[in-house]
C-alpha positions in Angstrom: 0.5 0.1 0.1 3.0 2.4 0.6 4.5 1.8 -2.5 0.8 2.2 -4.5 0.6 5.8 -2.9 2.5 9.3 -3.7 4.2 10.0 -0.6 3.7 13.8 -1.3 -0.1 13.8 -2.0 -0.8 11.8 1.3 1.3 14.6 3.0 -0.8 17.0 1.8 -4.0 15.0 2.8 -2.6 15.3 6.3 -1.6 19.3 5.7 -5.5 19.7 4.4 -7.0 17.3 6.9 -5.2 19.7 10.3 -6.1 23.0 8.0 -9.6 21.9 7.7 -10.3 20.8 11.3 -8.4 23.6 12.9 -11.2 26.1 10.5 -14.0 23.5 11.7 -13.2 23.8 15.1 -12.3 27.6 15.3 -15.5 28.0 13.3 -17.4 26.2 15.5 -16.1 28.4 18.7 -16.8 31.2 17.2 -20.5 30.1 16.7 -20.7 29.1 20.3 -19.5 33.3 21.0 -22.2 34.1 18.6 -25.7 34.6 19.6 -29.1 34.8 17.7 -28.9 33.8 13.6 -25.7 34.0 13.6 -25.0 31.6 15.8 -26.9 29.1 13.6 -25.5 30.4 10.8 -21.3 29.9 11.6 -22.7 26.6 13.7 -23.9 25.1 9.9 -20.8 26.5 8.5 -18.4 24.7 11.1 -20.7 21.5 10.5 -20.5 21.4 6.4 -16.5 22.6 6.9 -16.0 19.3 8.8 -17.6 17.3 6.3 -15.3 19.0 3.7 -12.3 18.5 5.4 -13.3 14.7 5.6 -14.1 14.6 1.9 -11.0 17.0 0.7 -8.6 14.6 3.2 -10.1 11.3 1.7 -10.4 12.0 -2.1 -6.3 13.8 -1.7 -5.6 10.0 -0.7 -7.5 8.9 -3.2 -6.1 11.0 -6.1 -2.7 10.1 -4.5 -3.6 6.6 -5.1 -1.7 4.3 -7.8 -3.5 1.7 -8.9 -1.1 0.8 -12.3 -4.2 1.4 -14.7 -6.4 4.6 -15.5 -9.1 5.8 -12.9 -12.0 7.5 -12.9 -15.0 9.1 -10.2 -18.7 8.1 -10.5 -20.0 12.2 -9.9 -23.1 10.8 -8.1 -21.3 8.7 -5.6 -18.9 11.3 -5.1 -21.2 14.1 -4.2 -23.4 11.5 -2.4 -19.9 10.8 0.0 -20.0 14.6 0.5 -23.5 14.8 1.5 -22.9 11.8 3.6 -19.8 13.0 5.7 -21.5 16.3 6.2 -25.0 15.1 7.2 -23.4 12.3 9.5 -20.8 14.5 11.1 -23.9 17.3 11.2 -26.3 14.9 12.9 -23.7 13.3 15.7 -22.7 17.3 16.4 -26.4 18.1 16.8 -27.0 15.4 19.4 -23.6 16.0 21.3 -24.8 19.6 21.9 -28.3 18.5 23.2 -26.9 16.5 26.3 -23.7 16.1 28.2 -24.5 13.1 29.6 -22.2 10.1 28.9 -24.6 7.7 26.6 -25.8 10.6 24.6 -22.4 11.3 23.7 -20.9 7.8 23.1 -24.5 7.9 20.2 -23.5 11.1 18.9 -19.8 9.3 18.1 -21.4 6.5 16.7 -23.5 8.4 13.9 -20.1 10.4 13.9 -18.6 7.5 12.9 -21.3 6.1 10.6 -21.1 9.5 8.5 -17.2 9.3 8.0 -17.4 5.4 7.2 -20.4 6.4 4.5 -18.0 8.6 3.3 -15.1 6.1 3.2 -16.9 3.3 1.6 -19.1 5.3 -0.8 -16.4 7.6 -1.9 -14.3 4.1 -2.8 -17.2 2.7 -4.6 -17.3 6.3 -6.5 -13.2 5.3 -7.7 -13.5 3.4 -11.1 -10.6 1.5 -12.6 -9.9 0.1 -15.8 -10.8 -3.4 -14.9 -12.8 -4.8 -12.1 -13.0 -4.0 -8.1 -13.6 -6.6 -5.7 -13.8 -6.0 -2.1 -13.0 -8.1 0.9 -15.9 -8.3 3.4 -13.4 -9.8 6.3 -11.9 -6.8 6.0 -15.0 -3.9 5.4 -16.7 -5.4 8.1 -14.3 -5.3 11.2 -13.0 -1.8 10.2 -16.3 -0.6 10.8 -17.3 -2.6 13.8 -13.5 -1.4 15.5 -14.0 2.6 14.0 -17.5 3.2 15.5 -16.7 2.6 19.2 -13.5 4.4 19.0 -15.2 7.4 17.8 -17.9 7.0 19.9 -15.5 7.2 22.9 -13.4 10.7 21.1 -16.9 12.1 21.6 -17.2 11.4 25.3 -13.8 12.3 25.8 -14.6 15.4 23.7 -17.1 16.6 25.8 -15.2 15.5 29.5 -15.1 18.3 32.1 -11.1 17.7 32.2 -8.4 19.0 30.2 -6.8 15.6 30.4 -9.6 13.5 29.2 -10.3 15.8 26.4 -6.5 14.9 25.5 -7.4 11.3 24.6 -9.8 12.9 22.0 -7.9 13.2 19.0 -5.9 10.4 19.2 -9.1 8.1 19.4 -10.6 9.7 16.3 -7.1 9.7 14.4 -7.0 5.7 15.2 -11.3 5.6 14.3 -10.3 7.0 10.8 -6.9 4.7 10.5 -8.4 1.4 11.2 -11.4 2.3 8.6 -9.0 3.6 5.8 -6.2 1.0 5.9 -8.6 -1.7 6.4 -10.7 -0.5 3.9 -7.7 -0.1 1.4 -6.4 -3.1 1.9 -10.2 -4.9 1.1 -10.4 -3.0 -2.4 -9.0 -5.7 -4.8 -8.5 -4.1 -8.0 -8.1 -6.3 -11.4 -6.9 -4.8 -14.9 -9.0 -5.4 -17.6 -8.0 -3.8 -21.1 -11.5 -4.3 -22.7 -12.9 -2.5 -19.7 -14.5 1.0 -20.6 -15.8 3.6 -18.2 -19.2 5.2 -17.8 -19.8 8.0 -20.0 -20.4 10.5 -17.0 -17.1 9.3 -15.2 -15.1 12.1 -14.3 -11.3 11.6 -14.9 -9.1 12.8 -11.9 -7.7 15.6 -13.3 -11.4 16.9 -13.6 -12.0 15.9 -10.0 -8.0 17.6 -8.9 -9.7 20.8 -9.3 -13.2 20.4 -7.5 -10.6 18.9 -4.4 -8.6 21.9 -4.8 -11.1 24.4 -4.5 -12.5 22.8 -1.0 -9.3 22.7 0.2 -8.4 26.4 -0.6 -11.9 27.0 0.7 -10.8 24.9 4.2 -7.7 27.1 4.3 -9.6 30.6 3.8 -12.2 28.9 6.4 -8.6 28.7 8.9 -7.4 32.0 8.3 -11.4 33.4 9.0 -11.2 30.9 11.8 -7.3 32.2 13.3 -8.6 35.8 12.8 -11.6 34.6 14.8 -9.4 33.3 17.6 -6.9 35.9 17.6 -10.4 38.4 18.4 -11.5 36.1 20.9 -8.2 35.7 22.9 -7.7 39.6 22.9 -11.3 40.1 23.7 -10.4 37.4 27.0 -7.3 38.9 28.0 -9.1 42.8 28.1 -12.2 40.9 30.2 -10.2 39.4 32.0 -7.6 42.6 33.0 -11.2 44.3 33.6 -12.5 41.6 35.6 -8.9 41.7 37.5 -9.1 45.2 37.9 -12.9 45.2 39.3 -12.4 42.3 41.6 -9.6 43.6 43.1 -11.6 46.5 45.0 -14.0 43.5 46.2 -13.3 42.2 49.9 -14.0 38.6 49.2 -11.4 36.5 47.3 -12.1 35.8 43.7 -10.6 32.9 41.6 -11.7 32.7 37.7 -11.0 29.0 36.8 -11.2 27.3 33.4 -11.6 24.0 34.5 -9.7 23.2 37.9 -7.1 26.0 36.7 -6.9 29.2 38.0 -7.0 32.2 35.0 -7.6 34.9 37.5 -7.3 35.3 41.3 -7.9 39.0 43.0 -5.5 40.7 45.4 -8.0 39.8 48.4 -7.4 36.0 47.9 -4.0 36.3 47.3 -3.6 37.8 50.5 -5.6 35.5 52.4 -3.7 33.0 50.8 -0.2 34.7 51.5 0.6 34.6 47.4 2.2 37.5 45.7 0.7 39.1 42.9 0.6 36.7 40.1 1.6 33.1 41.4 -1.9 31.6 41.8 -2.7 31.4 37.7 -2.1 28.5 36.4 -2.6 26.8 39.7 -5.1 24.9 40.6 -8.2 25.5 43.1 -8.3 22.0 44.3 -4.5 23.1 45.6 -6.0 25.7 47.6 -9.0 24.5 48.6 -8.3 20.1 49.3 -10.9 17.7 48.8 -13.2 19.9 47.4 -15.1 18.7 44.4 -16.2 22.3 42.9 -18.1 20.9 40.0 -20.6 19.4 43.1 -21.6 22.8 44.1 -24.8 24.2 43.0 -24.7 27.4 41.8 -25.0 30.3 44.0 -25.0 27.6 47.3 -22.8 28.8 49.7 -20.6 26.1 51.6 -18.3 25.7 54.4 -14.7 24.7 53.1 -11.0 25.0 54.7 -8.5 27.2 52.5 -4.9 26.0 52.7 -2.5 29.1 52.7 1.0 28.9 51.2 2.1 28.9 55.1 0.3 25.7 55.7 -2.2 27.6 57.8 -6.1 26.1 57.0 -8.0 29.3 56.9 -12.1 28.5 57.6 -13.5 30.1 54.3 -17.2 29.9 53.0 -17.3 29.2 48.9 -19.5 30.2 46.4 -19.7 29.0 42.8 -21.2 30.4 39.5 -20.2 29.6 35.9 -20.1 32.5 33.5 -19.4 33.4 30.6 -16.3 35.4 29.9 -14.5 36.3 26.3 -17.7 34.0 25.1 -15.9 31.1 26.9 -17.8 29.5 30.0 -15.6 29.5 32.9 -16.1 29.1 36.5 -16.1 32.3 39.1 -15.3 30.9 42.7 -15.7 33.9 45.4 -14.2 32.8 49.1 -15.1 34.3 52.0 -12.8 34.8 55.0 -15.0 33.2 58.0 -12.4 33.8 60.7 -14.2 37.3 61.7 -17.4 35.8 61.5 -16.5 32.6 63.6 -14.6 34.8 66.4 -18.1 37.0 66.5 -20.1 34.3 66.6 -18.3 32.2 69.1 -18.3 36.2 71.4 -22.1 36.2 70.4 -22.5 32.7 72.2 -20.1 33.5 74.9 -22.3 37.1 75.7 -25.8 34.7 75.3 -24.4 32.1 77.7 -21.9 34.3 79.9 -21.6 37.2 82.0 -20.0 39.7 79.9 -18.4 41.5 83.2 -17.1 38.6 85.1 -17.0 35.4 82.3 -19.3 33.3 85.0 -22.9 31.9 83.3 -25.7 34.5 83.2 -28.7 34.1 84.4 -30.8 32.4 81.6 -27.4 29.9 81.5 -27.5 29.0 85.2 -31.6 28.6 85.1 -31.3 26.1 81.6 -28.5 24.1 83.8 -29.9 23.8 86.7 -33.3 22.8 84.8 -31.2 20.3 83.3 -29.7 18.9 86.5 -33.3 18.8 88.1 -34.8 17.1 85.2 -32.4 14.2 85.5 -32.5 14.0 88.8 -29.0 15.1 89.9 -28.2 15.4 93.3 -26.5 18.8 93.9 -26.7 21.7 96.2 -27.6 25.2 95.4 -25.7 28.2 97.2 -27.1 31.5 96.7 -24.6 34.2 97.4 -25.5 37.7 98.1 -22.8 40.8 98.4 -22.8 42.6 101.6 -22.0 46.1 101.6 -21.4 46.2 98.3 -23.6 49.3 97.6 -21.6 51.1 99.6 -18.5 50.4 97.7 -20.2 51.5 94.7 -21.1 54.7 96.6 -18.0 54.9 97.9 -15.7 54.6 95.2 -17.6 54.1 92.0 -19.5 51.9 89.3 -15.9 51.1 87.9 -14.4 50.2 91.5 -17.6 48.1 91.9 -17.1 46.4 88.6 -13.7 45.5 89.3 -15.1 44.1 92.8 -17.3 41.9 91.1 -14.9 40.3 88.8 -12.2 39.4 91.5 -15.3 38.2 93.1 -16.0 35.9 90.1 -12.3 35.1 90.3 -12.2 34.4 93.9 -15.3 31.9 93.5 -13.4 29.9 90.9 -10.9 29.3 92.5 -12.9 28.1 95.7 -15.5 26.6 94.1 -13.0 24.5 91.3 -13.8 23.3 87.8 -16.2 20.8 88.0 -19.1 22.9 89.7 -20.9 25.9 88.3 -20.7 29.3 88.8 -22.9 31.8 87.8 -23.6 35.6 88.2 -27.4 36.2 88.4 -27.9 39.8 89.4 -26.3 42.2 90.3 -24.0 41.7 93.5 -26.0 38.2 93.4 -24.2 35.0 92.7 -25.1 31.1 92.5 -22.9 27.9 92.9 -23.9 24.7 92.0 -22.2 22.0 93.6 -22.8 18.5 91.7 -23.3 15.2 93.7 -23.7 13.7 96.6 -20.4 14.3 97.9 -20.9 18.1 96.7 -24.3 18.3 98.7 -22.2 16.9 102.1 -19.2 19.6 101.5 -22.2 22.1 101.2 -21.7 23.7 104.4 -17.7 23.7 104.4 -17.8 25.3 100.6 -20.3 28.2 102.2 -17.9 29.0 104.7 -14.2 28.8 102.4 -16.7 31.5 99.7 -17.9 33.4 103.2 -14.2 33.8 104.8 -12.6 34.5 100.7 -15.2 36.8 99.5 -14.6 38.8 103.5 -11.1 39.5 102.8 -10.5 43.3 101.0 -10.4 44.0 97.4 -7.9 46.1 95.7 -9.3 48.4 93.0 -7.3 51.1 91.1 -5.7 52.5 94.7 -8.3 51.7 96.8 -9.1 49.0 99.3 -13.1 47.8 99.4 -14.4 45.5 102.1 -17.3 43.5 101.4 -18.5 40.2 102.4 -21.2 37.3 101.5 -24.2 35.7 103.1 -24.9 32.4 101.6 -28.3 30.6 101.7 -27.9 26.7 101.0 -30.5 24.4 99.6 -30.0 20.7 98.7 -32.0 19.0 95.8 -33.9 16.7 95.7 -33.8 16.9 99.3 -35.5 20.0 99.9 -37.0 20.6 96.6 -38.0 18.8 93.4 -38.5 21.4 90.6 -36.2 24.1 89.5 -38.9 26.6 90.6 -39.0 25.0 94.1 -34.7 25.2 94.5 -34.6 28.5 93.5 -37.1 29.5 95.8 -36.0 27.7 98.5 -32.7 28.9 98.3 -33.6 32.7 98.3 -35.4 32.0 101.7 -32.4 30.3 102.9 -30.6 33.5 101.7 -32.7 36.0 103.0 -32.7 34.6 106.3 -28.9 34.5 106.0 -28.8 38.0 105.9 -31.9 38.9 108.5 -29.2 37.1 110.8 -26.1 39.4 110.0 -23.7 39.9 107.3 -21.4 36.9 106.7 -23.9 34.5 107.7 -24.9 30.9 106.0 -27.9 29.9 106.6 -29.5 26.2 105.4 -32.9 26.0 104.1 -35.8 24.3 106.0 -39.3 23.7 105.9 -40.0 26.2 108.6 -38.7 29.1 106.4 -41.0 28.0 103.1 -43.9 28.4 106.3 -43.2 31.4 107.3 -42.4 32.8 103.9 -45.8 31.9 102.2 -47.6 33.3 105.7 -45.6 36.8 104.3 -46.9 36.5 101.1 -50.3 36.2 102.4 -49.7 38.9 104.7 -48.4 41.0 102.0 -51.7 40.5 100.0 -53.6 41.3 102.8 -52.2 44.4 103.3 -52.7 45.3 99.7 -56.5 44.7 100.1 -56.3 46.7 103.6 -54.7 49.8 101.8 -56.8 49.5 98.6 -60.3 49.2 101.2 -58.8 52.3 103.5 -58.7 49.1 106.4 -55.4 51.1 107.9 -56.5 53.3 110.4 -54.6 56.4 112.6 -54.6 56.8 116.3 -53.1 59.8 118.0 -51.0 59.9 120.8 -50.9 63.4 122.3 -47.4 65.5 123.1 -47.4 67.3 126.4 -46.1 70.8 127.0 -44.0 70.7 130.0 -44.2 74.7 130.1 -48.2 74.7 130.3 -48.8 71.1 131.0 -51.3 71.4 128.0 -51.7 69.0 124.6 -49.6 70.8 121.8 -50.1 68.6 119.2 -50.8 65.1 118.5 -48.6 62.2 116.7 -50.5 60.2 113.8 -49.8 55.9 114.8 -51.1 53.4 111.7 -53.0 50.8 113.3 -54.2 47.4 111.3 -57.1 45.3 112.7 -57.0 42.1 110.5 -60.3 40.7 109.9 -59.2 36.9 110.7 -55.7 37.9 112.4 -57.2 40.6 114.5 -55.0 43.7 115.4 -51.2 43.5 113.2 -48.5 45.0 115.1 -46.9 48.3 113.2 -43.6 46.8 113.7 -44.9 44.1 111.4 -46.8 46.0 108.6 -44.8 49.0 108.1 -41.5 47.2 107.5 -43.6 44.6 105.7 -45.0 47.7 103.0 -41.3 49.2 102.9 -40.2 46.1 101.4 -43.1 45.5 98.7 -43.2 49.5 98.2 -46.9 49.8 99.8 -45.7 52.3 102.1 -46.2 55.2 99.4 -49.7 54.5 98.5 -50.4 53.4 102.2 -48.3 56.8 103.3 -50.4 59.5 101.3 -53.9 57.9 102.2 -52.5 58.2 106.1 -51.6 61.5 105.3 -54.8 63.0 103.8 -56.6 60.9 106.4 -54.7 62.8 109.2 -55.1 66.0 107.8 -58.9 65.8 107.4 -59.0 64.4 111.1 -57.0 67.7 112.5 -59.3 70.3 110.5 -62.0 69.6 112.9 -59.7 70.1 116.3 -58.3 73.1 117.9 -56.6 75.4 115.8 -53.7 75.3 118.4 -53.6 71.7 118.2 -50.7 70.3 115.4 -50.6 66.7 113.7 -46.9 64.7 113.4 -46.9 62.1 110.6 -44.3 59.8 110.0 -42.3 59.8 106.8 -40.8 56.6 104.6 -37.6 56.8 102.9 -39.4 55.5 99.7 -41.9 58.8 99.7 -38.8 60.7 99.4 -37.7 58.8 96.2 -40.8 59.3 94.5 -39.3 62.8 94.0 -42.7 64.7 94.2 -43.4 64.8 97.9 -43.7 68.1 98.7 -46.1 68.2 95.7 -48.3 65.5 97.2 -48.1 67.2 100.9 -49.5 70.6 99.2 -52.0 68.6 97.5 -53.4 67.2 100.5 -53.4 70.7 102.6 -55.1 72.0 99.9 -57.6 69.7 99.1 -58.0 69.1 103.4 -57.9 72.3 104.3 -55.7 72.0 106.9 -53.2 74.9 108.0 -49.7 74.3 106.9 -48.3 75.3 110.2 -50.5 72.5 112.1 -48.5 70.1 110.1 -45.6 68.1 111.4 -43.2 65.7 109.2 -40.9 63.7 111.1 -38.0 62.0 109.3 -35.2 59.6 110.8 -31.7 59.8 110.5 -31.5 56.7 108.8 -33.7 58.5 105.8 -31.0 61.3 105.7 -28.5 59.4 105.5 -29.7 57.6 102.1 -29.3 60.5 100.2 -28.3 63.9 102.3 -28.2 66.6 99.2 -31.8 65.2 97.7 -32.9 64.5 101.3 -32.3 68.2 102.8 -33.5 69.5 99.0 -37.0 68.3 99.9 -36.8 69.8 103.3 -36.5 73.1 102.0 -39.4 72.7 99.7 -41.5 71.5 102.6 -40.4 73.8 105.1 -41.2 76.8 102.2 -44.6 75.8 102.8 -45.2 76.4 106.5 -45.0 72.7 107.8 -42.3 72.1 111.1 -40.2 69.3 110.5 -38.8 67.2 113.3 -36.3 64.9 113.7 -37.2 61.5 114.8 -35.2 58.8 117.1 -32.2 61.0 117.5 -29.3 58.8 118.9 -30.2 55.7 118.0 -28.3 55.5 114.4 -25.9 57.2 112.8 -26.0 60.5 114.3 -24.0 63.6 112.7 -24.2 67.2 114.3 -23.9 68.3 110.9 -27.3 67.5 109.9 -28.4 70.3 112.5 -26.3 72.9 110.8 -27.6 71.8 107.1 -31.3 72.3 108.2 -32.9 73.8 111.2 -35.4 71.4 112.7 -38.2 72.5 114.5 -38.3 69.6 117.2 -35.7 66.8 117.9 -37.1 63.5 119.5 -35.3 61.5 122.2 -35.7 57.7 121.4 -37.8 55.5 123.8 -34.4 53.5 124.6 -32.8 56.5 126.2 -35.7 57.4 128.0 -36.7 53.5 129.7 -32.7 53.6 131.3 -33.1 57.0 132.4 -33.0 56.3 136.2 -31.2 53.7 135.6 -28.0 54.7 133.3 -25.6 57.2 133.8 -24.7 57.3 130.3 -28.4 57.7 129.3 -29.1 60.7 131.5 -25.7 62.3 129.9 -27.3 61.9 126.6 -30.5 62.9 127.3 -29.2 66.1 128.8 -26.6 66.6 126.0 -29.7 66.4 123.3 -31.5 68.8 125.4 -28.7 71.1 125.7 -28.3 71.1 121.8 -31.7 71.7 121.3 -31.7 74.8 123.9 -28.7 76.3 122.0 -30.1 75.8 118.6 -33.8 76.9 119.4 -35.2 73.7 119.3 -38.0 71.7 120.7 -36.9 68.5 122.6 -39.3 65.8 122.8 -39.2 62.6 124.5 -41.0 60.0 123.8 -42.5 56.5 125.6 -42.4 58.4 129.3 -44.2 55.7 131.3 -43.7 56.5 135.1 -43.4 59.4 137.3 -39.8 58.9 137.9 -39.0 59.7 134.2 -41.0 62.7 134.0 -39.6 63.9 136.6 -35.9 63.7 135.5 -36.8 65.1 131.9 -38.2 68.1 133.5 -35.6 68.7 135.5 -32.8 68.5 132.7 -35.1 71.0 130.8 -37.1 69.0 128.4 -40.1 70.9 126.6 -42.5 68.1 125.4 -43.1 64.7 126.7 -45.3 61.6 125.3 -46.3 58.7 126.5 -48.4 55.9 127.9 -48.1 58.2 131.5 -50.1 60.9 129.9 -52.5 58.7 127.4 -52.7 56.0 125.7 -52.8 56.8 121.7 -56.8 57.5 121.0 -58.8 57.7 118.3 -59.6 60.5 116.6 -63.4 61.4 118.2 -61.8 60.4 121.5 -59.5 62.6 121.1 -61.3 65.4 119.8 -63.5 65.2 123.3 -60.6 64.9 125.3 -58.9 67.6 124.2 -60.8 70.3 126.0 -59.9 68.7 129.4 -56.8 67.1 129.3 -54.0 68.4 130.9 -51.1 67.4 133.3 -52.6 65.9 136.7 -51.1 65.9 140.3 -49.7 69.4 140.5 -49.6 70.3 143.9 -47.0 73.4 144.5 -46.1 76.8 143.0 -43.3 75.8 140.9 -43.5 74.3 137.5 -41.4 71.7 138.1 -43.2 70.5 141.6 -46.6 70.5 139.5 -45.2 68.1 136.9 -43.8 65.6 139.6 -46.2 66.0 142.4 
């Protein structure tokens, strides 16, 4: 076969085949980049050029064949071979672009192979010689059977996603054509017959050569056109990539433009994130940056969490988004990569804030309740320690909130060191903490642990050049011994803590059932008190205050009384503190003030009424307005109202208290200092505000006959009153001896059971006209009082 072919013509056939193939693919690529009708036209041109390339290659090889006898071509079959080539290749390509499935691609390859086989054997059938042609079908059939699957596999490789797979397409296609051509040529047996003649329509080789040459030149021209198209596309692609690079460099997110798995463009953000110099990522594989990631399996516009391997080897958590886009008329993969380190840090911080206290780092209230509920639901034995700092408000007031926050941080650190890592610590309020000791052994050690906490928190706290002293009261409750639900457990812990604080600072108290009974009783009493205030069941009685100079009643003190419908009389020492704690003292105080003023209107005009004030009434901020309104509505003259304040009330907020007292004094109301001497007395109070009277507490009066110190204190207070022109009232006078000593000391007013029990309004009104000091028998006033 080698000797029967012209080598130069065979080489020419190879060149034409290469040029035609390049032209066909170049035009096909241009068709893929085009749109609308241009896409259809250039697609048809590509298909026709593919058929013409195969036909021209085949017929050039036939022209190169030297059979040693005259030859010619049958025109109809020659034209049919060209048509079959175009139709077969076009049909196969059309089917190929309809689907990327492997079976479809293989079927398309079989159809292309059939078109080439038809071209080959119909074209050989058109080859005439002066003699006869015989075919060896033992070579024809195998050539078709072998070449068709090879062509199918070539088409499958052509449509493969990886570049490595696509590299196998040309060799497979060439092998398919080679098997068919050489087997077909070997199967053709020629016999010379000098008597044979050619058909009248036979075309000589010299006549068909210009046709083949024209088609070949057309393919060359088309190749040049396709080359220009490719150059323009490459230039446009470079421009697009450059513009995209300039645009993506502005983006904060990392962007990769990939062709398959190969990176063709990377912005500066991804280069910085991965630790590469500008341009170093171009040509690298995307899977080297994102190892183990199957980027083709990620649905478009769907984010995935991945790890990016930086140049240093560090794995950076990222979110990856993939999209396909046409760039330079070529479909490319855009991979957006977002650094997730800051987000993960923020989420971790948010989780910590959600479950931990921001100041101390301990569990917060919500997390503490959730953990406690979990342990209670599982029936885990535990001890709950409820901790409240003593004197913490004083630390805030004295050193400021910055120092207070530092104390709280140090409290958290000390609790960690005392309790250990196996137990839970929480900050559940401003200066309230809780410790959950888990396990039966922890229950047995609960008191010892509480004592260590109390001792540890009793040590001084050093905060920014200051030393703060506080302490801790601890309430202990055990589960499931004392409570079986989370709510009961917390309530019992609060009761134990409340009892501990009642017993004094730094105290530890374990819960017992009696506390619960006392708590229920207190809650019931609170509810009854609220109802009593709303129904006006809290009444007033009045205890007279006698003048030692005239022996007559000059004023009365209004005292609250509550007769419970079931329990009977309730002591003011019980319900007044309860009203203070619950905030009911404000409406109660306003009600009693109005009642006292209404009662006093009907008395003699020289009798004043004294009403005690609560610290909460001062905190409301509108006390002077309320008092003025009550005076106006009841018609009581302002100079007949006396308001009593305690030292404790003044101490809570000195500036605010004295400011409010000035407003009350401006109305014409008298202001009395009550229970003087029993608290943290300060003589500066009298310098700041001129009180009208000062009342000596009953505790001093009780000891006036037996205690030299009590008598000295009383004498000092009376002397202070004389020097500052203040009246002095002695409370709780019950015996003649007490009265005598007080009169001798110069006390101006006396009050107590010796003169009168507290009276209801109508009893007082009836007695005002006749009540006076009894027992006078001498001419001296002092003698009259003590007779």
